[in-house]
Steps between C-alpha positions, in 0.01 A plus 500: 500500500647836402539733794272768355219242490553412863500869591171543318369200691609660828311819409182313407533276804505781754147445628459396863252226416774322302753509781380156610632359172844622602465372856418148384851462357679582826465220751392644840753265657776693319392818678481324836846354442640839390383654828614206710846474346563873535341527846252769398163334569255719694489401869207723591164547333519793258273647235785450251692189606823410324344252258256765379778757461679262262189500281495878526853530360410263216184699436705819477694341214186398312293810575782753483269785396274463805552665841624254760196560720278408205697181439443400864129576477429351157691179569338470842836450670416640844351269758158606636476699821193585698370850427748562215496412129817680394865505592658819628731615213795544734478131596593388147861627482548382859390152398738500204783614727431212739506251216850593385668386182599141582159330453451660157848394394439144617159480332630637172779241500244226560274620218797542266606143568152380408437732204827615341704181525209282388455732204867479406473122526224505236718682246839333522759526226694178446423392854593832663259742668551850358544809717621855457662741744474870432466827685327833481431806713186656641426836655376535857325804649732792568585548866813558703467153651471334160789700353718404795414131472456435127719769345468587134674570174773765504586681178824669406381856561728695728386765744140485610458185715130478419575464130733209572215284629220329312154651533386210718679253726558174314505136595645208312316177432660184362272207425530135411222422253381189323606596148194392304220597739638813677425345836719654768679224689699729730584870529739725686423866569731755650664843491600632160851579624587131492575343158268248335769236529471507879131411486557247221745308720234478769268328249741226398388272782143516366591350162394132495699206373469376141454851366641754256503866609534770235662819622568851376864570415513732802540180700805386301687440823684188615382561857141451377534244221754261650301437824174478303626193314730366770275515806195320363413176325489546123447878518618686193508852357494685167621858455610736226868595516601860549697666223815495714467142625817306425570127476728243341336239276654154537242271334278553197164326463410659168467842336457760775478237777802473729602382843689787660691582814458825689701632791347613829636831622722509803262751659206259463699211648606718791136571582398137444794262549288206377511632143744323266781676319350396165158379388391318186184596310352459154501797260248517215527765230193642325395814317235747607223588251718798401792272425711586805709200617438409863569217742295300745670321789357200682591232750328239278794342318335182362471588129303188411231556761488880474534624138653844457223633275236465772682726747442813290124455507508430873689821568246697298230378735677686780366826356155391611621576852640842401168604348316343790671736745409797284135396488485446875632852557286672239176302532485313830628802691232731365586601146851627491536599862741234615479627858507215748291556814761503773545763766735307726712187489249260668208623288712463189586140586136408554393672180757307297271199525212705361724604209577139405169325555241623246659408167668200660163351586338572165796365306490189717133440422581531129814285505318223684308433175671266251650704218812547294789705644493870417695631206724801535340843515561657161756606248541822694625296794718289272664807355628589846716188515 
């Protein structure tokens, strides 16, 4: 399912009477376990106990254009109380504060395991589940607290300090997605001041065995790629080489298909002593639609089982994820205003689940139906290779 279709589905879905359809796909035991494991279950009787607050956060993701008080009322989340039919508005943020971020993180991981990994299993390529890792940035509301925590982009202008900062504070998001369904399997959010590679490394443990992960060339880093393949069972990667990437070819499999050796920098080995001095990968040459010669690198070195020609098409599918991020920011986050609702670190962490859930659920419902794997987006995406 293309992401714009799932976004349209989210928009048409946003009617309280259909919320039950969503609830049926999340086992109530998962919510109970999320609260038990994280020690956040409500110990006293409240109008908004912890299990209901979880549904509130999910509802915020689905009904993002509705006031929070309306979400509580329309979804009938508050428990009844004698002499009162409504919840005091101030009680809602207090309830979310009590919940914390850990239960939402646990529950998202549980749903991702059920939805994203099962989806990837449906659309394997030569026995390997296909994933992609990529990053983007989102704006958060402008405040001194957010600027101090998240930071922002600094331009090269000298002089006026205000002109050196982006108009809004920014956060980074790096996600692991099932390549052919756009289901988010795991995500890392954090301050913009930290590089994408930092968050990408935190995702490596979420990549399952018997898989191929396709990465942007930004992640052309031995400290990312070597552990990805080394520290898991039959985990592999595919990436486009940078223009300055250097190697020595020592075995030729055919035209534009070589086994090569690359050196790991002394700086990288100093930071991570487990890295080898050299690493061996497969280099595959191809031409972009404009005729520019380029190279793909991969840890899959079995030429009989993994033909070189198929890697080019696989890498083109990665642009589905690039365009998916753009659509999330311009459509899911209210038509071009990619401003993520976070006013403080805890609220931001809880809202990250609301960011991931809507299209994840709709894409899961679609991918659960038997169908052929998706083709790549378009020639416009191919031309970017």
